C-alpha positions in Angstrom: 148.1 134.3 73.6 146.8 137.5 71.6 144.3 135.2 69.0 141.2 137.2 69.3 140.3 140.5 68.6 139.9 143.1 71.8 136.2 143.3 71.1 135.4 139.6 71.5 136.8 139.6 75.0 135.0 143.2 75.4 131.8 142.0 74.3 132.3 138.4 75.5 133.3 138.5 78.7 130.3 139.9 81.1 128.1 137.8 78.6 129.8 135.0 80.3 130.2 136.0 83.9 126.6 136.8 83.8 125.2 134.2 82.2 127.4 131.6 84.7 126.6 133.3 87.3 123.1 133.4 86.8 122.6 129.3 86.2 124.7 128.4 89.7 122.6 130.6 91.6 119.2 129.3 89.6 119.9 125.6 90.2 123.1 124.9 91.9 124.2 124.6 96.0 125.9 127.9 97.2 129.2 126.2 97.6 129.5 125.3 94.0 128.9 128.9 93.7 131.5 130.4 95.9 133.6 128.0 93.8 132.7 130.1 90.4 134.0 132.9 92.0 137.5 131.7 92.9 137.8 130.5 89.6 136.8 133.8 88.5 139.1 135.9 90.8 142.0 133.3 90.2 141.6 132.9 86.3 141.3 136.9 85.9 144.3 137.2 88.3 146.2 134.8 86.5 145.0 136.4 82.8 146.2 140.1 84.0 149.2 139.3 86.5 150.3 135.6 87.5 151.1 134.1 84.2 154.2 136.7 83.5 155.4 135.4 87.4 157.4 132.3 87.8 156.3 129.5 89.7 153.2 131.4 90.4 152.0 130.7 87.3 152.0 127.1 87.2 150.5 127.1 91.1 147.8 129.0 89.5 147.5 127.0 87.3 146.9 123.9 89.0 144.6 125.5 91.4 142.3 126.6 88.7 142.1 122.7 87.5 141.7 121.6 91.3 139.0 124.5 91.8 137.1 122.7 89.0 137.1 119.4 90.5 135.7 121.1 94.0 133.1 122.8 92.0 132.0 119.4 90.3 132.1 117.2 93.8 129.7 120.6 95.2 127.6 120.9 92.1 127.0 116.8 92.1 127.0 116.2 95.8 129.7 113.8 95.4 132.2 113.8 98.4 136.0 114.7 97.6 138.5 112.7 99.6 141.5 114.6 100.9 143.4 111.7 99.5 142.1 113.2 95.9 142.4 116.8 95.8 146.4 115.8 97.1 146.4 113.9 94.1 144.9 116.2 91.7 147.4 119.3 93.1 150.5 117.5 92.1 149.1 116.0 88.7 148.0 119.3 87.6 151.2 120.8 88.6 153.5 118.3 86.8 151.1 119.0 83.4 151.5 122.8 84.5 155.3 122.6 84.7 154.6 120.4 81.4 153.1 123.7 79.7 155.7 125.2 80.4 158.3 123.1 79.5 156.7 122.4 76.2 157.0 126.4 75.5 160.7 127.0 76.5 161.7 123.8 74.0 159.4 125.5 71.2 160.9 129.2 71.5 164.2 130.2 69.6 164.2 133.4 71.8 166.0 134.5 75.3 162.5 135.0 77.0 159.6 133.0 76.5 157.2 135.7 75.7 154.6 137.0 77.7 155.8 134.9 80.3 158.3 135.0 83.0 161.1 132.5 82.3 163.8 132.2 80.5 165.7 129.5 77.8 167.7 128.6 81.0 165.3 127.3 83.1 164.6 124.7 80.9 166.4 121.9 83.0 164.5 123.2 86.0 161.2 123.2 85.0 162.3 120.4 83.8 162.7 118.6 87.3 160.2 120.4 88.8 157.1 119.0 87.0 159.2 115.6 86.4 159.0 115.6 90.9 155.4 117.3 90.5 154.2 114.3 88.6 156.0 111.2 90.7 154.4 112.9 94.0 151.2 112.4 92.3 152.0 108.7 92.1 153.2 108.4 95.4 150.1 110.1 97.0 148.1 107.5 95.2 150.0 104.8 96.1 149.7 105.9 99.7 145.9 106.1 99.4 146.0 102.3 98.2 147.9 101.4 101.4 145.5 102.9 103.5 142.8 101.7 105.1 140.4 104.7 103.2 140.2 102.1 100.0 138.7 99.1 102.4 134.9 100.5 102.7 134.9 102.0 98.8 136.6 98.6 96.8 135.8 95.2 97.4 139.2 93.9 96.5 141.8 96.7 96.6 144.6 94.7 96.2 143.8 95.2 92.2 144.2 98.8 92.2 148.3 98.2 92.8 147.9 97.8 89.2 147.5 101.3 88.1 150.4 102.4 89.7 152.8 100.9 86.8 150.1 102.2 84.2 150.2 106.1 86.1 153.9 106.4 86.2 154.4 104.7 82.9 151.6 107.8 81.6 153.4 110.5 83.3 156.9 109.2 82.3 156.1 108.8 78.5 154.6 112.5 78.4 157.7 114.3 79.5 159.9 111.7 77.5 158.1 113.2 74.5 158.1 116.6 75.6 161.8 116.4 75.7 162.5 114.7 72.1 160.4 117.8 70.9 157.9 115.9 70.1 155.0 117.6 72.0 154.2 120.6 70.0 151.0 122.1 71.7 149.6 122.5 74.9 149.9 118.8 77.1 145.7 118.5 77.2 145.4 118.9 74.3 147.9 116.9 73.0 146.7 114.0 75.2 143.3 114.3 74.3 144.4 113.2 70.6 147.3 110.9 71.9 146.3 106.7 71.4 148.7 105.6 73.9 146.9 108.1 76.4 143.2 106.7 75.9 144.8 102.9 76.2 146.2 104.2 79.4 142.8 105.7 80.8 141.0 102.0 79.7 143.8 100.2 81.5 142.8 102.5 84.5 139.3 102.0 84.1 139.5 98.4 84.2 141.6 98.1 87.4 139.2 100.4 89.0 136.3 97.9 87.7 137.7 95.1 88.9 138.4 96.5 92.1 134.8 97.2 92.6 133.5 93.5 91.5 
């Protein structure tokens, strides 16, 4: 976004890259090292080119978030199911579209600076983002209704209570953005949003009850 002096990046990038790979090489599994390399390549491609290409930019952002999940699973040895990764892809794709939608709503120019979108794309971006969010919830519904939940939860039927919570949270984010009340990155907004914390607490409670 041009808010950091160039010399900070020139000095900071090699230091951070070397330090990150050194820590990964020293005490983490090889798969994590591969995820770190993939994340670095994809992040560089996004910063240098992909962020200016409509649609590819949001796919890259969703991919970056998903690679983080993969890296966390490989670093801790926690297996990640296909259900969870599929949910994550659509979930983060919706947030990426939401980020672009907020930028389109905030700009008064015909083109969003340093992006490939124009002001006329606003409605289409909103549609893509809303559909992606609801697809994430649909994947979760299919998971709750699948045999995969039986060995993991004592009372999996309670998981159905999380569906309206997810739907409400997703739709509320888009409603807030549509009303022009979101003036920042969606992730930053969520971290300061009391309703999001209440929904997260509700989801945690539902999963705890389903596990007891």
